[in-house]
MOPAC internal coordinates of N, CA, C and O (Angstrom, degrees):
PM7 1SCF
backbone

  N    0.0000 0     0.00 0     0.00 0    0    0    0
  C    1.4054 1     0.00 0     0.00 0    1    0    0
  C    1.5393 1   111.82 1     0.00 0    2    1    0
  O    1.2310 1   116.22 1   144.24 1    3    2    1
  N    1.2243 1   124.79 1   -35.76 1    3    2    1
  C    1.4413 1   130.14 1   176.44 1    5    3    2
  C    1.4667 1   108.05 1   -60.18 1    6    5    3
  O    1.2310 1   119.39 1   137.90 1    7    6    5
  N    1.3101 1   118.76 1   -42.10 1    7    6    5
  C    1.4262 1   122.11 1  -179.36 1    9    7    6
  C    1.5610 1   109.87 1   -61.66 1   10    9    7
  O    1.2310 1   120.93 1   137.83 1   11   10    9
  N    1.3722 1   115.83 1   -42.17 1   11   10    9
  C    1.5112 1   118.06 1   179.71 1   13   11   10
  C    1.4376 1   110.53 1   -62.10 1   14   13   11
  O    1.2310 1   118.67 1   141.26 1   15   14   13
  N    1.2681 1   120.13 1   -38.74 1   15   14   13
  C    1.4537 1   125.24 1  -172.88 1   17   15   14
  C    1.5918 1   104.28 1   -70.43 1   18   17   15
  O    1.2310 1   120.20 1   135.34 1   19   18   17
  N    1.2807 1   117.23 1   -44.66 1   19   18   17
  C    1.4950 1   118.74 1   178.89 1   21   19   18
  C    1.4893 1   114.31 1   -62.03 1   22   21   19
  O    1.2310 1   120.55 1   139.49 1   23   22   21
  N    1.3916 1   116.55 1   -40.51 1   23   22   21
  C    1.4556 1   122.61 1   177.15 1   25   23   22
  C    1.5425 1   108.35 1   -64.68 1   26   25   23
  O    1.2310 1   119.48 1   133.80 1   27   26   25
  N    1.3320 1   118.59 1   -46.20 1   27   26   25
  C    1.4095 1   119.98 1   177.88 1   29   27   26
  C    1.5114 1   115.16 1   -59.48 1   30   29   27
  O    1.2310 1   122.41 1   138.55 1   31   30   29
  N    1.3414 1   113.00 1   -41.45 1   31   30   29
  C    1.4063 1   119.32 1  -179.63 1   33   31   30
  C    1.5161 1   110.55 1   -68.10 1   34   33   31
  O    1.2310 1   119.17 1   142.73 1   35   34   33
  N    1.2242 1   119.19 1   -37.27 1   35   34   33
  C    1.5324 1   124.21 1   176.84 1   37   35   34
  C    1.4912 1   110.23 1   -70.45 1   38   37   35
  O    1.2310 1   117.47 1   142.48 1   39   38   37
  N    1.3086 1   122.42 1   -37.52 1   39   38   37
  C    1.4393 1   127.04 1   172.98 1   41   39   38
  C    1.4617 1   113.46 1   -64.99 1   42   41   39
  O    1.2310 1   120.00 1   141.94 1   43   42   41
  N    1.2953 1   117.60 1   -38.06 1   43   42   41
  C    1.5977 1   118.79 1  -177.07 1   45   43   42
  C    1.5536 1   104.12 1   -79.09 1   46   45   43
  O    1.2310 1   116.28 1   147.08 1   47   46   45
  N    1.2891 1   124.68 1   -32.92 1   47   46   45
  C    1.3644 1   125.34 1   173.01 1   49   47   46
  C    1.4969 1   116.25 1   -61.06 1   50   49   47
  O    1.2310 1   120.50 1   137.95 1   51   50   49
  N    1.3291 1   116.64 1   -42.05 1   51   50   49
  C    1.4325 1   123.65 1  -176.85 1   53   51   50
  C    1.5062 1   106.15 1   -76.95 1   54   53   51
  O    1.2310 1   118.27 1   147.58 1   55   54   53
  N    1.3943 1   120.89 1   -32.42 1   55   54   53
  C    1.4001 1   121.75 1   174.75 1   57   55   54
  C    1.5428 1   115.95 1   -65.19 1   58   57   55
  O    1.2310 1   122.49 1   153.80 1   59   58   57
  N    1.3429 1   112.83 1   -26.20 1   59   58   57
  C    1.5374 1   117.47 1   179.83 1   61   59   58
  C    1.5811 1   109.11 1   -73.05 1   62   61   59
  O    1.2310 1   119.97 1   169.36 1   63   62   61
  N    1.2651 1   117.67 1   -10.64 1   63   62   61
  C    1.4838 1   119.99 1  -179.97 1   65   63   62
  C    1.4169 1   110.33 1   102.57 1   66   65   63
  O    1.2310 1   120.56 1   -18.72 1   67   66   65
  N    1.2829 1   116.54 1   161.28 1   67   66   65
  C    1.4765 1   122.42 1   176.59 1   69   67   66
  C    1.4846 1   115.20 1   -98.96 1   70   69   67
  O    1.2310 1   121.66 1    26.85 1   71   70   69
  N    1.2337 1   114.43 1  -153.15 1   71   70   69
  C    1.4356 1   118.99 1   179.89 1   73   71   70
  C    1.5268 1   110.56 1   -80.37 1   74   73   71
  O    1.2310 1   123.83 1   -76.65 1   75   74   73
  N    1.3802 1   110.25 1   103.35 1   75   74   73
  C    1.4223 1   117.55 1  -178.56 1   77   75   74
  C    1.5081 1   113.07 1  -105.88 1   78   77   75
  O    1.2310 1   120.84 1  -108.02 1   79   78   77
  N    1.2924 1   115.99 1    71.98 1   79   78   77
  C    1.4713 1   119.31 1  -170.89 1   81   79   78
  C    1.4251 1   118.34 1   -71.99 1   82   81   79
  O    1.2310 1   122.43 1   170.79 1   83   82   81
  N    1.4415 1   112.96 1    -9.21 1   83   82   81
  C    1.4088 1   112.55 1   176.77 1   85   83   82
  C    1.5961 1   117.20 1   -84.96 1   86   85   83
  O    1.2310 1   121.75 1  -178.85 1   87   86   85
  N    1.3058 1   114.25 1     1.15 1   87   86   85
  C    1.4576 1   115.56 1   173.21 1   89   87   86
  C    1.5344 1   111.04 1  -112.16 1   90   89   87
  O    1.2310 1   119.18 1   -20.00 1   91   90   89
  N    1.2800 1   119.18 1   160.00 1   91   90   89
  C    1.4647 1   121.16 1   175.81 1   93   91   90
  C    1.5422 1   108.47 1  -118.25 1   94   93   91
  O    1.2310 1   123.38 1   -29.71 1   95   94   93
  N    1.2998 1   111.12 1   150.29 1   95   94   93
  C    1.4977 1   110.39 1  -179.40 1   97   95   94
  C    1.5317 1   106.18 1   -64.96 1   98   97   95
  O    1.2310 1   124.65 1   -16.16 1   99   98   97
  N    1.3967 1   108.68 1   163.84 1   99   98   97
  C    1.4684 1   114.33 1   176.48 1  101   99   98
  C    1.5321 1   113.13 1   -66.50 1  102  101   99
  O    1.2310 1   122.83 1   -55.76 1  103  102  101
  N    1.2766 1   112.18 1   124.24 1  103  102  101
  C    1.4471 1   121.08 1  -174.51 1  105  103  102
  C    1.5607 1   106.32 1  -136.29 1  106  105  103
  O    1.2310 1   121.29 1   -25.78 1  107  106  105
  N    1.2579 1   115.13 1   154.22 1  107  106  105
  C    1.4092 1   121.36 1   177.66 1  109  107  106
  C    1.5219 1   106.79 1   -68.25 1  110  109  107
  O    1.2310 1   121.09 1   -48.85 1  111  110  109
  N    1.3612 1   115.53 1   131.15 1  111  110  109
  C    1.4888 1   117.26 1  -179.88 1  113  111  110
  C    1.5305 1   108.96 1   -65.71 1  114  113  111
  O    1.2310 1   121.95 1   -29.33 1  115  114  113
  N    1.3510 1   113.87 1   150.67 1  115  114  113
  C    1.3367 1   115.65 1  -176.55 1  117  115  114
  C    1.5960 1   106.53 1  -103.11 1  118  117  115
  O    1.2310 1   122.61 1   -34.25 1  119  118  117
  N    1.3192 1   112.61 1   145.75 1  119  118  117
  C    1.4931 1   114.11 1  -178.73 1  121  119  118
  C    1.6216 1   104.20 1  -130.49 1  122  121  119
  O    1.2310 1   124.10 1   -26.14 1  123  122  121
  N    1.2852 1   109.75 1   153.86 1  123  122  121
  C    1.4795 1   116.20 1   179.77 1  125  123  122
  C    1.5055 1   110.74 1   -73.75 1  126  125  123
  O    1.2310 1   119.51 1   -41.53 1  127  126  125
  N    1.2638 1   118.54 1   138.47 1  127  126  125
  C    1.4618 1   121.53 1   177.83 1  129  127  126
  C    1.4568 1   109.27 1   -65.99 1  130  129  127
  O    1.2310 1   120.48 1   -38.15 1  131  130  129
  N    1.3905 1   116.68 1   141.85 1  131  130  129
  C    1.4362 1   117.65 1  -179.74 1  133  131  130
  C    1.5545 1   110.91 1   -58.59 1  134  133  131
  O    1.2310 1   120.95 1   -26.60 1  135  134  133
  N    1.2449 1   115.78 1   153.40 1  135  134  133
  C    1.4772 1   119.47 1   170.13 1  137  135  134
  C    1.4349 1   116.84 1   -62.50 1  138  137  135
  O    1.2310 1   119.68 1   -41.36 1  139  138  137
  N    1.1864 1   118.22 1   138.64 1  139  138  137
  C    1.5536 1   120.58 1  -178.14 1  141  139  138
  C    1.4916 1   110.20 1   -66.87 1  142  141  139
  O    1.2310 1   119.78 1   -40.67 1  143  142  141
  N    1.2583 1   118.03 1   139.33 1  143  142  141
  C    1.4616 1   124.39 1  -176.05 1  145  143  142
  C    1.5577 1   106.05 1   -93.00 1  146  145  143
  O    1.2310 1   118.99 1   156.04 1  147  146  145
  N    1.2943 1   119.53 1   -23.96 1  147  146  145
  C    1.4384 1   126.76 1   179.48 1  149  147  146
  C    1.4985 1   113.12 1  -127.52 1  150  149  147
  O    1.2310 1   122.05 1   -60.80 1  151  150  149
  N    1.3562 1   113.68 1   119.20 1  151  150  149
  C    1.4787 1   119.09 1  -179.29 1  153  151  150
  C    1.5083 1   106.93 1  -119.00 1  154  153  151
  O    1.2310 1   122.72 1   -53.18 1  155  154  153
  N    1.3108 1   112.40 1   126.82 1  155  154  153
  C    1.4595 1   116.15 1   179.18 1  157  155  154
  C    1.4980 1   112.88 1   -67.89 1  158  157  155
  O    1.2310 1   122.00 1   -45.42 1  159  158  157
  N    1.3096 1   113.78 1   134.58 1  159  158  157
  C    1.4953 1   119.53 1   179.36 1  161  159  158
  C    1.5350 1   110.39 1  -135.66 1  162  161  159
  O    1.2310 1   120.87 1   -15.62 1  163  162  161
  N    1.3642 1   115.95 1   164.38 1  163  162  161
  C    1.5057 1   115.90 1   177.08 1  165  163  162
  C    1.5542 1   103.98 1   -71.15 1  166  165  163
  O    1.2310 1   125.28 1   -37.78 1  167  166  165
  N    1.3740 1   107.47 1   142.22 1  167  166  165
  C    1.4798 1   115.41 1  -175.83 1  169  167  166
  C    1.5244 1   110.84 1   -72.32 1  170  169  167
  O    1.2310 1   121.87 1   -53.64 1  171  170  169
  N    1.3305 1   114.02 1   126.36 1  171  170  169
  C    1.5041 1   116.74 1   177.39 1  173  171  170
  C    1.5228 1   108.92 1   -76.04 1  174  173  171
  O    1.2310 1   121.58 1   -10.82 1  175  174  173
  N    1.3501 1   114.58 1   169.18 1  175  174  173
  C    1.4638 1   118.74 1  -178.98 1  177  175  174
  C    1.5038 1   108.76 1   -60.70 1  178  177  175
  O    1.2310 1   117.89 1   138.34 1  179  178  177
  N    1.3017 1   121.63 1   -41.66 1  179  178  177
  C    1.4925 1   128.26 1  -176.56 1  181  179  178
  C    1.5287 1   107.73 1  -125.98 1  182  181  179
  O    1.2310 1   117.76 1   -92.98 1  183  182  181
  N    1.2866 1   121.87 1    87.02 1  183  182  181
  C    1.3613 1   122.44 1   175.40 1  185  183  182
  C    1.5094 1   112.29 1   -73.94 1  186  185  183
  O    1.2310 1   122.12 1   -28.84 1  187  186  185
  N    1.3938 1   113.54 1   151.16 1  187  186  185
  C    1.4820 1   119.90 1  -172.85 1  189  187  186
  C    1.6049 1   114.79 1   -56.74 1  190  189  187
  O    1.2310 1   122.36 1   144.43 1  191  190  189
  N    1.3459 1   113.09 1   -35.57 1  191  190  189
  C    1.5251 1   119.24 1   179.91 1  193  191  190
  C    1.5713 1   107.11 1  -144.61 1  194  193  191
  O    1.2310 1   121.50 1   -27.21 1  195  194  193
  N    1.3102 1   114.73 1   152.79 1  195  194  193
  C    1.4620 1   118.18 1   176.05 1  197  195  194
  C    1.5768 1   105.45 1  -131.43 1  198  197  195
  O    1.2310 1   119.34 1   -40.03 1  199  198  197
  N    1.3504 1   118.87 1   139.97 1  199  198  197
  C    1.3639 1   128.72 1   174.57 1  201  199  198
  C    1.5161 1   107.51 1  -121.73 1  202  201  199
  O    1.2310 1   119.88 1   -55.81 1  203  202  201
  N    1.3567 1   117.84 1   124.19 1  203  202  201
  C    1.3948 1   123.81 1   179.90 1  205  203  202
  C    1.5734 1   111.54 1  -116.79 1  206  205  203
  O    1.2310 1   119.65 1    -8.82 1  207  206  205
  N    1.2955 1   118.28 1   171.18 1  207  206  205
  C    1.4659 1   117.61 1   174.14 1  209  207  206
  C    1.5493 1   104.70 1  -115.07 1  210  209  207
  O    1.2310 1   123.23 1   -29.73 1  211  210  209
  N    1.3971 1   111.42 1   150.27 1  211  210  209
  C    1.4323 1   118.22 1   178.38 1  213  211  210
  C    1.5046 1   110.76 1  -112.36 1  214  213  211
  O    1.2310 1   121.05 1   -55.88 1  215  214  213
  N    1.3216 1   115.60 1   124.12 1  215  214  213
  C    1.4149 1   123.30 1   177.20 1  217  215  214
  C    1.5312 1   111.71 1   -64.29 1  218  217  215
  O    1.2310 1   122.92 1   136.09 1  219  218  217
  N    1.3430 1   112.01 1   -43.91 1  219  218  217
  C    1.4663 1   119.50 1  -172.34 1  221  219  218
  C    1.5698 1   111.22 1   -61.18 1  222  221  219
  O    1.2310 1   120.92 1   135.14 1  223  222  221
  N    1.3541 1   115.84 1   -44.86 1  223  222  221
  C    1.4280 1   123.72 1  -170.39 1  225  223  222
  C    1.4620 1   117.90 1  -111.65 1  226  225  223
  O    1.2310 1   120.93 1  -178.23 1  227  226  225
  N    1.3228 1   115.83 1     1.77 1  227  226  225
  C    1.5265 1   122.20 1  -177.65 1  229  227  226
  C    1.4945 1   107.37 1    49.01 1  230  229  227
  O    1.2310 1   118.02 1  -122.15 1  231  230  229
  N    1.2925 1   121.37 1    57.85 1  231  230  229
  C    1.4250 1   124.57 1   177.06 1  233  231  230
  C    1.5995 1   110.77 1  -139.10 1  234  233  231
  O    1.2310 1   122.21 1   -16.50 1  235  234  233
  N    1.2900 1   113.38 1   163.50 1  235  234  233
  C    1.3960 1   120.04 1   167.88 1  237  235  234
  C    1.5731 1   108.16 1   -92.66 1  238  237  235
  O    1.2310 1   122.02 1   -41.62 1  239  238  237
  N    1.3351 1   113.73 1   138.38 1  239  238  237
  C    1.4756 1   115.65 1   179.81 1  241  239  238
  C    1.5214 1   106.73 1  -122.23 1  242  241  239
  O    1.2310 1   119.85 1   -58.82 1  243  242  241
  N    1.3654 1   117.89 1   121.18 1  243  242  241
  C    1.4630 1   125.55 1   -16.75 1  245  243  242
  C    1.5518 1   114.01 1   -67.89 1  246  245  243
  O    1.2310 1   122.54 1   -19.19 1  247  246  245
  N    1.3271 1   112.74 1   160.81 1  247  246  245
  C    1.3860 1   119.00 1   179.57 1  249  247  246
  C    1.5274 1   113.73 1   -71.65 1  250  249  247
  O    1.2310 1   122.20 1   149.67 1  251  250  249
  N    1.3880 1   113.40 1   -30.33 1  251  250  249
  C    1.4958 1   124.07 1   175.48 1  253  251  250
  C    1.5165 1   110.89 1  -131.38 1  254  253  251
  O    1.2310 1   122.43 1   -53.21 1  255  254  253
  N    1.3139 1   112.96 1   126.79 1  255  254  253
  C    1.4239 1   119.27 1  -179.19 1  257  255  254
  C    1.5413 1   109.37 1  -120.27 1  258  257  255
  O    1.2310 1   120.14 1   -51.34 1  259  258  257
  N    1.3632 1   117.33 1   128.66 1  259  258  257
  C    1.4061 1   125.60 1  -174.80 1  261  259  258
  C    1.4974 1   104.22 1  -106.99 1  262  261  259
  O    1.2310 1   117.55 1   -50.69 1  263  262  261
  N    1.2206 1   122.26 1   129.31 1  263  262  261
  C    1.5326 1   128.72 1   177.36 1  265  263  262
  C    1.4375 1   111.90 1  -148.73 1  266  265  263
  O    1.2310 1   121.12 1    -8.81 1  267  266  265
  N    1.3749 1   115.47 1   171.19 1  267  266  265
  C    1.4663 1   123.08 1   177.62 1  269  267  266
  C    1.4524 1   108.19 1  -100.38 1  270  269  267
  O    1.2310 1   122.33 1   -26.68 1  271  270  269
  N    1.4188 1   113.14 1   153.32 1  271  270  269
  C    1.4318 1   120.30 1   171.38 1  273  271  270
  C    1.4435 1   113.45 1   -51.17 1  274  273  271
  O    1.2310 1   118.93 1   -45.13 1  275  274  273
  N    1.3244 1   119.65 1   134.87 1  275  274  273
  C    1.3770 1   122.69 1   178.95 1  277  275  274
  C    1.5353 1   110.46 1    93.90 1  278  277  275
  O    1.2310 1   115.43 1   167.80 1  279  278  277
  N    1.2096 1   126.28 1   -12.20 1  279  278  277
  C    1.4268 1   124.33 1   177.33 1  281  279  278
  C    1.5219 1   111.06 1   -87.64 1  282  281  279
  O    1.2310 1   121.96 1   -19.35 1  283  282  281
  N    1.3617 1   113.86 1   160.65 1  283  282  281
  C    1.4014 1   120.86 1  -174.39 1  285  283  282
  C    1.5968 1   114.66 1  -108.38 1  286  285  283
  O    1.2310 1   120.33 1   -47.70 1  287  286  285
  N    1.2786 1   116.97 1   132.30 1  287  286  285
  C    1.4139 1   124.71 1   177.10 1  289  287  286
  C    1.6048 1   112.19 1  -104.45 1  290  289  287
  O    1.2310 1   119.08 1   -43.45 1  291  290  289
  N    1.2035 1   119.37 1   136.55 1  291  290  289
  C    1.4587 1   122.80 1   174.01 1  293  291  290
  C    1.4871 1   111.69 1  -106.22 1  294  293  291
  O    1.2310 1   117.32 1   -55.24 1  295  294  293
  N    1.3008 1   122.71 1   124.76 1  295  294  293
  C    1.4644 1   125.14 1   169.24 1  297  295  294
  C    1.4402 1   108.13 1  -103.13 1  298  297  295
  O    1.2310 1   122.46 1   -42.88 1  299  298  297
  N    1.3304 1   112.89 1   137.12 1  299  298  297
  C    1.5092 1   124.70 1   176.67 1  301  299  298
  C    1.5238 1   107.56 1  -127.01 1  302  301  299
  O    1.2310 1   120.76 1   -69.53 1  303  302  301
  N    1.2915 1   116.16 1   110.47 1  303  302  301
  C    1.5130 1   118.70 1  -175.28 1  305  303  302
  C    1.4820 1   108.09 1  -105.98 1  306  305  303
  O    1.2310 1   120.40 1   -14.09 1  307  306  305
  N    1.3414 1   116.84 1   165.91 1  307  306  305
  C    1.4622 1   124.75 1   176.32 1  309  307  306
  C    1.4736 1   113.52 1  -100.56 1  310  309  307
  O    1.2310 1   117.62 1    -1.56 1  311  310  309
  N    1.2676 1   122.13 1   178.44 1  311  310  309
  C    1.4993 1   127.20 1   176.59 1  313  311  310
  C    1.5335 1   107.43 1   -63.55 1  314  313  311
  O    1.2310 1   115.08 1   163.46 1  315  314  313
  N    1.1757 1   126.93 1   -16.54 1  315  314  313
  C    1.5115 1   124.01 1  -175.13 1  317  315  314
  C    1.5415 1   116.22 1  -115.12 1  318  317  315
  O    1.2310 1   123.73 1   172.26 1  319  318  317
  N    1.3965 1   110.46 1    -7.74 1  319  318  317
  C    1.4902 1   115.66 1  -177.40 1  321  319  318
  C    1.5246 1   109.02 1  -127.43 1  322  321  319
  O    1.2310 1   123.56 1   -29.66 1  323  322  321
  N    1.3984 1   110.77 1   150.34 1  323  322  321
  C    1.4838 1   119.00 1   175.97 1  325  323  322
  C    1.5016 1   110.26 1  -137.76 1  326  325  323
  O    1.2310 1   118.98 1    11.11 1  327  326  325
  N    1.3056 1   119.55 1  -168.89 1  327  326  325
  C    1.3953 1   127.43 1   179.66 1  329  327  326
  C    1.5138 1   107.44 1  -133.75 1  330  329  327
  O    1.2310 1   120.94 1   -56.26 1  331  330  329
  N    1.3328 1   115.81 1   123.74 1  331  330  329
  C    1.5085 1   120.18 1   178.30 1  333  331  330
  C    1.5803 1   107.36 1  -141.85 1  334  333  331
  O    1.2310 1   121.57 1   -13.80 1  335  334  333
  N    1.2607 1   114.60 1   166.20 1  335  334  333
  C    1.4867 1   117.63 1  -179.30 1  337  335  334
  C    1.4312 1   112.69 1   -66.69 1  338  337  335
  O    1.2310 1   119.51 1   -44.05 1  339  338  337
  N    1.3146 1   118.54 1   135.95 1  339  338  337
  C    1.4828 1   125.94 1   178.27 1  341  339  338
  C    1.4218 1   114.16 1   -72.67 1  342  341  339
  O    1.2310 1   119.97 1   134.37 1  343  342  341
  N    1.4191 1   117.66 1   -45.63 1  343  342  341
  C    1.4554 1   121.63 1  -174.45 1  345  343  342
  C    1.4514 1   104.16 1  -163.49 1  346  345  343
  O    1.2310 1   120.52 1    12.42 1  347  346  345
  N    1.3953 1   116.62 1  -167.58 1  347  346  345
  C    1.4779 1   122.65 1  -175.90 1  349  347  346
  C    1.5033 1   111.12 1   -63.99 1  350  349  347
  O    1.2310 1   119.40 1   154.46 1  351  350  349
  N    1.3202 1   118.74 1   -25.54 1  351  350  349
  C    1.4843 1   115.73 1  -179.37 1  353  351  350
  C    1.4911 1   114.09 1   -83.37 1  354  353  351
  O    1.2310 1   121.68 1   176.52 1  355  354  353
  N    1.2706 1   114.38 1    -3.48 1  355  354  353
  C    1.5635 1   120.39 1   178.83 1  357  355  354
  C    1.5255 1   105.18 1   -72.06 1  358  357  355
  O    1.2310 1   118.92 1   -19.48 1  359  358  357
  N    1.3762 1   119.67 1   160.52 1  359  358  357
  C    1.4254 1   122.59 1   173.88 1  361  359  358
  C    1.5874 1    99.26 1   -94.34 1  362  361  359
  O    1.2310 1   122.56 1   -50.29 1  363  362  361
  N    1.3508 1   112.69 1   129.71 1  363  362  361
  C    1.4135 1   121.43 1   178.33 1  365  363  362
  C    1.4851 1   114.14 1   -62.19 1  366  365  363
  O    1.2310 1   120.72 1   155.81 1  367  366  365
  N    1.2898 1   116.24 1   -24.19 1  367  366  365
  C    1.5063 1   120.90 1  -178.72 1  369  367  366
  C    1.4592 1   113.78 1   -75.75 1  370  369  367
  O    1.2310 1   121.35 1   163.86 1  371  370  369
  N    1.3541 1   115.03 1   -16.14 1  371  370  369
  C    1.4673 1   116.16 1  -176.49 1  373  371  370
  C    1.4693 1   111.36 1   -87.66 1  374  373  371
  O    1.2310 1   121.76 1   -96.86 1  375  374  373
  N    1.3175 1   114.24 1    83.14 1  375  374  373
  C    1.4999 1   128.50 1  -176.82 1  377  375  374
  C    1.4953 1   110.80 1  -131.03 1  378  377  375
  O    1.2310 1   121.32 1   -52.57 1  379  378  377
  N    1.3794 1   115.07 1   127.43 1  379  378  377
  C    1.3906 1   119.19 1  -178.82 1  381  379  378
  C    1.5692 1   102.99 1  -135.76 1  382  381  379
  O    1.2310 1   120.91 1   -53.94 1  383  382  381
  N    1.3394 1   115.86 1   126.06 1  383  382  381
  C    1.3976 1   119.87 1  -178.79 1  385  383  382
  C    1.5819 1   111.80 1   -77.24 1  386  385  383
  O    1.2310 1   121.05 1    -3.17 1  387  386  385
  N    1.3943 1   115.60 1   176.83 1  387  386  385
  C    1.4020 1   122.40 1  -179.31 1  389  387  386
  C    1.6017 1   108.18 1   -64.85 1  390  389  387
  O    1.2310 1   123.13 1   -41.63 1  391  390  389
  N    1.3767 1   111.60 1   138.37 1  391  390  389
  C    1.4062 1   120.39 1   176.08 1  393  391  390
  C    1.5433 1   113.18 1    52.17 1  394  393  391
  O    1.2310 1   121.11 1  -129.29 1  395  394  393
  N    1.3206 1   115.48 1    50.71 1  395  394  393
  C    1.4853 1   121.72 1  -175.32 1  397  395  394
  C    1.5574 1   107.45 1  -128.62 1  398  397  395
  O    1.2310 1   121.35 1   -20.08 1  399  398  397
  N    1.2872 1   115.02 1   159.92 1  399  398  397
  C    1.4644 1   120.44 1   168.43 1  401  399  398
  C    1.6016 1   106.03 1  -124.83 1  402  401  399
  O    1.2310 1   123.25 1   -54.32 1  403  402  401
  N    1.2485 1   111.37 1   125.68 1  403  402  401
  C    1.5163 1   116.44 1  -177.14 1  405  403  402
  C    1.6113 1   107.71 1  -140.58 1  406  405  403
  O    1.2310 1   120.19 1   -35.66 1  407  406  405
  N    1.3372 1   117.24 1   144.34 1  407  406  405
  C    1.4555 1   123.76 1  -178.97 1  409  407  406
  C    1.5414 1   106.52 1  -118.69 1  410  409  407
  O    1.2310 1   121.61 1   -38.70 1  411  410  409
  N    1.3470 1   114.53 1   141.30 1  411  410  409
  C    1.4393 1   125.52 1   178.06 1  413  411  410
  C    1.5236 1   109.91 1  -129.69 1  414  413  411
  O    1.2310 1   122.33 1   -45.35 1  415  414  413
  N    1.4094 1   113.15 1   134.65 1  415  414  413
  C    1.4111 1   114.43 1   168.76 1  417  415  414
  C    1.4946 1   106.68 1   -96.35 1  418  417  415
  O    1.2310 1   122.90 1   -47.50 1  419  418  417
  N    1.3282 1   112.04 1   132.50 1  419  418  417
  C    1.5189 1   117.50 1  -175.47 1  421  419  418
  C    1.5511 1   103.64 1   -87.05 1  422  421  419
  O    1.2310 1   119.42 1   -63.03 1  423  422  421
  N    1.3080 1   118.71 1   116.97 1  423  422  421
  C    1.4456 1   124.54 1  -176.69 1  425  423  422
  C    1.4820 1   118.44 1   -96.51 1  426  425  423
  O    1.2310 1   120.46 1   167.72 1  427  426  425
  N    1.3349 1   116.72 1   -12.28 1  427  426  425
  C    1.4206 1   119.12 1   178.44 1  429  427  426
  C    1.5402 1   108.74 1  -139.40 1  430  429  427
  O    1.2310 1   123.17 1   -23.47 1  431  430  429
  N    1.3203 1   111.53 1   156.53 1  431  430  429
  C    1.5486 1   117.47 1   175.68 1  433  431  430
  C    1.5210 1   108.94 1   -76.05 1  434  433  431
  O    1.2310 1   123.25 1   -26.01 1  435  434  433
  N    1.2977 1   111.38 1   153.99 1  435  434  433
  C    1.5468 1   119.02 1   176.95 1  437  435  434
  C    1.4698 1   106.18 1   144.99 1  438  437  435
  O    1.2310 1   124.59 1     4.04 1  439  438  437
  N    1.3583 1   108.80 1  -175.96 1  439  438  437
  C    1.4591 1   124.47 1   176.97 1  441  439  438
  C    1.4201 1   113.04 1  -108.60 1  442  441  439
  O    1.2310 1   119.35 1   -54.93 1  443  442  441
  N    1.3312 1   118.85 1   125.07 1  443  442  441
  C    1.4853 1   124.13 1  -173.03 1  445  443  442
  C    1.5088 1   109.28 1  -120.98 1  446  445  443
  O    1.2310 1   118.79 1   -87.38 1  447  446  445
  N    1.2928 1   119.92 1    92.62 1  447  446  445
  C    1.4525 1   121.53 1   177.40 1  449  447  446
  C    1.5840 1   111.28 1   -77.18 1  450  449  447
  O    1.2310 1   120.39 1   -24.11 1  451  450  449
  N    1.3632 1   116.85 1   155.89 1  451  450  449
  C    1.4019 1   121.20 1   178.21 1  453  451  450
  C    1.4481 1   108.33 1  -156.05 1  454  453  451
  O    1.2310 1   120.62 1   -14.01 1  455  454  453
  N    1.3982 1   116.42 1   165.99 1  455  454  453
  C    1.5271 1   115.30 1  -177.48 1  457  455  454
  C    1.5515 1   106.64 1  -146.33 1  458  457  455
  O    1.2310 1   124.22 1    -8.08 1  459  458  457
  N    1.2531 1   109.51 1   171.92 1  459  458  457
  C    1.5555 1   120.08 1   171.74 1  461  459  458
  C    1.4930 1   105.43 1   -88.55 1  462  461  459
  O    1.2310 1   120.02 1   -62.67 1  463  462  461
  N    1.2874 1   117.56 1   117.33 1  463  462  461
  C    1.4842 1   123.47 1  -178.94 1  465  463  462
  C    1.5493 1   114.73 1   -51.34 1  466  465  463
  O    1.2310 1   120.20 1   125.28 1  467  466  465
  N    1.3392 1   117.21 1   -54.72 1  467  466  465
  C    1.5065 1   114.98 1   179.82 1  469  467  466
  C    1.5198 1   118.98 1   -74.08 1  470  469  467
  O    1.2310 1   120.04 1   152.10 1  471  470  469
  N    1.3855 1   117.53 1   -27.90 1  471  470  469
  C    1.4198 1   120.04 1  -173.71 1  473  471  470
  C    1.5063 1   114.80 1  -108.38 1  474  473  471
  O    1.2310 1   118.51 1   159.47 1  475  474  473
  N    1.3682 1   120.44 1   -20.53 1  475  474  473
  C    1.3988 1   123.04 1   171.91 1  477  475  474
  C    1.5084 1   114.60 1    87.39 1  478  477  475
  O    1.2310 1   118.54 1   174.61 1  479  478  477
  N    1.3348 1   120.39 1    -5.39 1  479  478  477
  C    1.4333 1   120.21 1   179.61 1  481  479  478
  C    1.5884 1   107.73 1   -67.28 1  482  481  479
  O    1.2310 1   122.15 1   -30.12 1  483  482  481
  N    1.3355 1   113.49 1   149.88 1  483  482  481
  C    1.4867 1   115.33 1  -171.15 1  485  483  482
  C    1.5254 1   113.30 1  -118.77 1  486  485  483
  O    1.2310 1   119.20 1   -14.72 1  487  486  485
  N    1.3044 1   119.14 1   165.28 1  487  486  485
  C    1.4275 1   126.02 1   178.60 1  489  487  486
  C    1.5837 1   106.31 1  -146.67 1  490  489  487
  O    1.2310 1   121.29 1   -14.64 1  491  490  489
  N    1.3409 1   115.15 1   165.36 1  491  490  489
  C    1.4601 1   117.68 1   177.26 1  493  491  490
  C    1.4608 1   110.21 1  -145.13 1  494  493  491
  O    1.2310 1   120.70 1   -36.14 1  495  494  493
  N    1.2578 1   116.26 1   143.86 1  495  494  493
  C    1.4955 1   126.58 1   168.45 1  497  495  494
  C    1.4466 1   110.32 1  -111.47 1  498  497  495
  O    1.2310 1   120.09 1   -57.49 1  499  498  497
  N    1.3362 1   117.44 1   122.51 1  499  498  497
  C    1.5225 1   123.25 1   178.17 1  501  499  498
  C    1.5316 1   102.87 1  -109.22 1  502  501  499
  O    1.2310 1   122.03 1   -54.80 1  503  502  501
  N    1.3903 1   113.72 1   125.20 1  503  502  501
  C    1.4467 1   120.24 1  -174.57 1  505  503  502
  C    1.6219 1   103.58 1  -114.91 1  506  505  503
  O    1.2310 1   123.20 1   -59.83 1  507  506  505
  N    1.2947 1   111.47 1   120.17 1  507  506  505
  C    1.5328 1   115.07 1   178.61 1  509  507  506
  C    1.5577 1   106.60 1   -99.01 1  510  509  507
  O    1.2310 1   120.10 1   180.00 1  511  510  509

C-alpha cells in the first residue's frame, strides 16, 4: 500500500507540471506613474502667477489661476492655511506647508485642484 501512495503522489506532482521558468505567476501589470504636473522650483524674483491665502475670508486669492505650461506659480501661505491635494486629479507634488512660500513650474496641461487642509476651502490652477 505504501508503494501505491508513493506512485500516486509522484503522478500527481508530475501532473502539476515541472519547472516552467519561462512563465511568470499572475501579477498585477506595472504601469509608469504619470508625469508630475507641478515641479517645485526655486522662486524667481518675479514668478508668472502668485496665489496667497486670506485670513479674513478663508480663501485663496485668486481662487482660480490660469497659466501656460512651463510657467511658474508662487504660493504664499499663512500660519493657519496650507495647500494639499483636493482629490485624485490633484497633483500630489502641489503641497505647501503653513506659513511657507513655494514655487512650482507647471509641466503639463490640465486642471489641478487643491485645498486648505484644516479649513477645506479650495483653489484651482488651470494650465493651458
